[in-house]
N, C-alpha and C positions, 0 to 999 in steps of 0.2 A: 445554534442551529444543528440539528442532528446530522446534516449532510457533510459536515466538515471532515470527519474521519474518512468517509467513503470517497470523497474527492481525492484525498491523498492516496488511498489504496488503489483507486482506479488509475490514477496517474502512474503509480508504480507498475501496474499491469501493462500499461502502454509502453513504458520505457524499458522494462527488463525483457530483453529479447532482441534488441537492435543488433547484437553481434552476429545475427544470422544474415545480415545484409552484406557480408563479406563478398567483394567483387561485384556488387550491384551498383549501378550508376546512381550517384547522389542527385537528388532533385533540388532545384532552387527553392528556398523558403518562400512561403506566401508573403504578400505585402503586409505590413503592420496594420493592426486593427486599432483604430482610435478609441480610447476609453471615453465614456460619456462624461461631460463636464459637470453634470448634475444627476442626482438620483432619479430613478424612474418615478413618474407621478404616482403618488401613493393612492390606493383605494381608500374609501371611507373607513375610518377607524372602526374596530369591532365594537359592538354594543356593550354596555356595562355588564360585567359578569355577576351572576347571582351569588348570594351569600353561601359560604361553606365550601367553595371550590378552591382549588390549588392556585398559588400565585402564577403558575404557568399560564392559566386562563386569564387571570387579571392583568397580566402584562399587556401593554398596548402593542398592536401589530396591525398591518394593513388587512382589511377584510378581503377575503378571496385569494389570499396567498401572495407570495413574492417570487419574482424571477430575478436571477442573477447570472450574468455572463461570466464564464470561467476562463481565465487567462494564464498562460504559462509563458514566462519571460515576455510578457506583453503581446503574445500571440493567442488568439482565441481558439480554445480547444473543446469548448462545451458550454453547458449551462445547467443551472440548478433551479428547482422549484420546490418551495416548502409551504406548508399551511398547517395550522393547528387550531382546534376549537372544539366546543361541545358538540356532540352528535345531535342533530335535530331530533326533538321529542325524546331525548335521553339526557337529562341534565346531570345524570350520574356517571356519564362516560365521556372521555376525551379521545378524539381521533387526531393523530399526528401523521401528516403525509410528507414524504420527501421523494424527489425524483432527480436523478443525476444522469446527464447525457454527455458522453465523450465521443468525439469524432476527429480523426486526424489521419494523415498519410503516414504509414510506417514503411519506409523504403518505397517500394513500388506498389504497395497494397493499401487499401483503405481499411482502417481499423475503427470499429464502433463498439460502444458498450453503453447499455442502459441498465440502471439499477434503481428500482422503485420500491419504497417501503410504506406500508400502512400499519400503524401501531395503535392499539386500543388500551386505554388506561382507565382505572377508577378516577373519578373527577375530584375527590376530596384531597386535602393536603396529604402528601405521602402516599397517594393512591397507587396500587400495584399495577404493573403491566399485566394485562389480561390476555391479549392475543396479538398476533402479528402476521402479516403476509409480506413476503419479500420476493420480488420478481426480478430476474436477471435475464437479459437478452444480449446477443451479439458475442463479442470476444469473451471467452470463458464459458460459452454454452448457454442454452436456454433452460431455465428451471424456475419453479415456484416453490417456496418454502412456506408452509402454513403452520404456524406455531400456536399452541394453546398452553396456557399456564395451568398446571395441575398441582394438587397438594404436595406431590413428591418432587416436582421439578418442571421441566418443559418438554412437551411432546411435539415433535416436528415431523410433518409429512412432506416428503420431497417428491415433487411431481416433475417429470421430464417427458417430452414428446417421444412416443414410441416405446417407452420403457415402463415397467411396473412401478407403482408408487412404493416408496420406502418410508418407514417410520423410524425416527431416531429419538432416543430419550436422552435428555441433557440434565445436568444438575440445576437446582433452582437459580434464578437470577435475582439480583438485588436491585434491578432497575425499577424506578418509580416515576410518577408522572412529571415531576420537576426535571428529571433527566431528559425529557423530550426537547427542552430548549433551555439549557442551563445558563447560557449567556444572558438571556432576557431576564430570567429569574434573579440572577446575581445583581444585574443592574437595577431591577425593580427594588430589591432589598437593600441595595448599596452596601453589599457585604460579600465576602468571598464564599464560595460554594464548593462542596465536594459531593461526589456521587458515583454511580456506576452505570455503564452502558453495555447492553448486549450487542455485540458487533454483528453487523448484517452480512459479513462474509464468512467468518469461521464460527459464529454463534457462541463465542466465548464472552464472558462478562468481565469488563476491565474498569478499574477505578479511574477517575479523572479529577482534576482540580481546576476551578475557575477563579481567577484573581481580578478584582475590579481595579482599574487604573484611573488616574485623574482624567477629568473630561478634557477634550481637545476642541480647539476652534479651527474651522476650515472655511476658506472663502469659496463659496459655490454660487456661480452665476452672479457674482458681485455682492453676495450677501454672506455675512459671517454666520456660520451655523455651529451650534454647540453639539458635540457628539459624545455620547457615553462610550466607554471603551472597556472591554473585558477580554482577558486572555485565558484560553483553555488549553490544558495539556493532558492528553490521555496516556495512560501507562502503555497502551499498545503502540500508538503512533509516535509518541515522544516528540512531536513537532508542535510548537506553539501555534495556536489558531487565534488570531486577534479579530474581534468583531467590533465594528463601529456602528452605533445605533443613534438615529436621530431622536429628538425629544418626542416626536409623535409615534415612535415605535417602529420605524422602518430601518432595516439593515441597509446602510449605505455601502459598506465594503467589508469583506473578510480577507484577511491575509493568512496564507498557509506558509509559515516560514518567510523567506525572502523571495521565493520563486514564483508562487502561484497566488492569484487573487481572484476573488469573486466580487463583481461590481453590480450594483442595482441597475436594472435595465427594464424597459417595457417588454412585454412578452414577445412581440414581433422582433425586437432587436436582439433579445437574449437568444432566440432560436436561430438567428442568422449566423451561420458558422462558415468561416473560411477554412480551407483545407491546409492546415499547417503540416509541414514535413518534420516529423518529430526527431529523426536521427540527426539531421544537420543542425537543428535548433539546440539540442541538448548535449552534443558531444563535447569533449574537452580536447581542443586542438593542441598538439605538441610542437615545440620549437624545432624539433628534428626527429627523425625516426629513432626507435629504440635500438640498441645494439643487439647483435645476434646472440650475445650471451644471456639475454633475457628469455630466450626461447629454448634454452637447453636445460637438461636436468642432470646434475644440479645447475642452477642458473641464478643470476642476480642483476638488478638494475637499481639505480638511484634517481629519484625525481625530486626536484625542488618545487614546492607548491606554495601557492597563496590562497587565502580564504578557506583554509581547512580548520574548522573550529576545534578546540581542545578535546571535546567529547569523542571525536573521531581519531584522536592520536593515542591509541592504546597499543602498547608494544605486545607483540605476539611472537610465536616461533617463526612467522613468515615476514612480519612487517616491523621495522624499527624506526623510531622517530627522533629527530634531533632539531631543536629550535635554532633558527638563524635570525639574522637581523631583520628589522622591518616586518616582523610578524610572519616571515616565511618559515617553512619547516622542510627539513631534508628527510625524505622517506626512502629507506632501503628495503626493497622487496626481494626475498630470497625464496627459492623453491628447491626442495630436495625430497627424496623418498623418506618415509619414516624410518627411524632408527630401528634396525633389526633386533637389537637387544631389548627394546621396549615393547615389542609386539606381544599381544595377548590373544588367547583363544576366546571365542564367543560362547555364550553371551557375555557382554560386559556391562558393568555398572556405569551409569552416567556420572562423570566427575562433577557435573553441575546439578546433581540432586534428582535427576529423573526427567526433566522437561524435554530432553533430547531423545527420549524413548516414548514419549506420549503419543497416543493416537488422537485424532480429531476428525471433524466432519470433512476437512480438507486432506489431511494426511492419510487417514483410513488404513493405518498399518495393522489394525485388527480385522480388516475385511478378509473373509476366507479366500477370495481370489488372489489378493495381494499376498497373503501368508503362504498360500500354496506355491506361488511363483518364487517367493523369497526362499522357501525351503528347498525348492528344486535347484536354484542357482547356488545357494550357499552350502548345500549338503556335502559336496566333495571337500569342503574347506573348514577345518576347525579353526585355523588361523583367521582372525577377524579381518586382517588386511587383505589376505587372498580372497576372502569372501566378498569384501567391499569392491575389490578390483573386478571380480566376476560380475557383480551386479551393475556397476557403472558401465562396463563394456557391453553388457547385454542391452542396456537402455540405449547406449550410443548406436548400437548396431540395428536395433529393432524399431526405433522411433524415427519416422520420416521428419526431416527438418523442414518445418512449415510454420512460419510466424503468423500465418493467417488462420491457424487452426488452434485456438486457445481452449483450455479447459481448466476449471478451478478445483477439480477433485481428482485424486490419484486414480480412482477406478475409471473415471472418464478418459483420462490420459491412456490408461492401459487398453481400454476398449477401442479408442480411435487410432492409437499407435502413431500419432504425429503431433507436432507442436514446436514451439520455440524453446528458448533456454529455460523458461519458467516451468514448462511441462516436463522437460528432461530432468530438471532438478527436483521437482515435486515427486515424480515417480521414483527417482533414485533414493531420495530420503525415505519415502514410504517403505520401499523394499528393504533398505538398510535397517530401519527400526524393527520391521517385522522379523528380520534375521537376528535381532538382538544386538545390533551395532548402533550406539548413539550417533545421531546425525542431525544436521541442520542445513538450511539453505543460506548461502552467502550472497549478499547484494553488493555490487561494486561496478568497476569498469574493466574493460579488456582492450588491449591494443589492437588496432587494425589500420590498414591503409586502403581506403575505398578507391573506386575508379577515378575519383577526382584527384587522386594522388596526395591527399592531405593526411599526414600521420596524425592519429587522434585516438583518444580513449572513448569507447562507447559503453553505455550502460548494459549490464549483463548480470546473469545469476548462475552460480555454480554450487558446489556441495562441499561440506566439511564433515568428516567422519572421525570418531574416536576409536582407534584400533590399538590402544596402549598409549598413544599420544595423538593429538589432533593432526589430521592430514587433509589436504584439499585436493579435489578431483573435479574435472569438468566433463560430465557425460555428453554435453552438446558437441564438443569437439574431440571426444574419445581420448581425453588426457587422464590417465589414472593418477598422475601427479599434475595438478594445475601449475603451469609454468609461471615465471615471474612477470609475465605481461598482465596478470590478474592482480588488481589492487582492490581489496575488499574494504567496505565502509560500514557494513551493517549485517544483521542476521534476520532473515525471515520476514521482517515487518514490511518491506517495500517502502512504506511511508517515510521512514527516518532518513532516506536518501535525499528527500526533496530540498532541504536547505542548501545542498551542494549544487543543484542543477542550475546552470547559468551563472554560477559564482565561482566554482572551483577552477583554478588556473594552474598549469604547469609551466614554469618559466625557465626551467633548465633540466636537461637530461644528461646523466652521467653513466 
């Protein structure tokens, strides 16, 4: 199902920003939502597909689409709707629809996000993506992206209320019709599948792999049901998405790592949402407060953690890992200013090959307004670190801290001049890259004690810049050196943090 990556990204958008609730009263979490004991009643199966069409059309699926409730740590935070089929009176075209709704309390504010996509493909095997319409509403702003595939690439018209339309030209995409529902295609063929997907948020094209697993038996309403099982991993999200499919072609459940699930539900049930308080649900409670030494520069703190998978245990100049008994890991987080002997003038080459200097539809570091401001802020400083400090401090000073005012594009952040940690980090990275300084966003957790008095780590986002060596800064809290209360787990993607939500534990603070 195409919706799987977007569910992860939207979850990240809801979670990255909680640090702005400092000193706000924590609310009691909503009551648990019971998961359905059986799949929603399937609609009549789709009619037989004509000859010469892709396997994605031949695969069995409920006619009229599917609704799935979306659960985070067993609390309902949204729902999905998907449908796919031949366009009426156009046997040579396939339309794939997907719609994602998120709704949750974020501190004292209600946060909502809707992401809807319609994609048109050629219907024959390997048929090209022809056009798409992507609509976004709520947190992140309201916009419509209308894409057309051209001989030279992808032409996208961006429409926003009250603003002139913009046209963006993108490289060609390798997405084909089978990529509209790769899990069903792989299960139909009973073989592994690889392909590419044009992402609905940054419009980049990313490869993915689907692996077919042995069938499973589940007891549903007293009846043993055989389920097909396929696991998809996208290069962008890097989170396994497991799909369980009944023999009549209905999705029973989808698992996004260990934290989030989508469960088949009737439409009325799927749309019935309880208001979950995300901060209290997803924070990592500490056994005791962090020492004051974690808040100084230089500073340091040691945490003993459980349920931190090996892929997150990568030593860096800030974080060192040491395995302990029973699967625990000792993490030492250190914070210091960059070594003055290693500082370099700008512009700098990216030590990772250039990706940390790239522009995109989100970063927009080649936008004239972004470039002009970056030049203005960085002009007095040849030293890259001094320029980075000036940029980070400007963002901290000029953006109003408002976690109810989200934006998914750097130019939108600059225009509205408000937002939570994601907006602060996005604009800072955009300005740094425009100034010739390699930079990226860091996803992780930050230490806070809310009004309920519980010391905890809350999901947050900040910035890392290469100024001769990598250094981290937090423009949300105006820290030109992010202190040791920041524990990073990933870069840029948002989605890769999801396996840790609700599972990561800190059992000792030193």
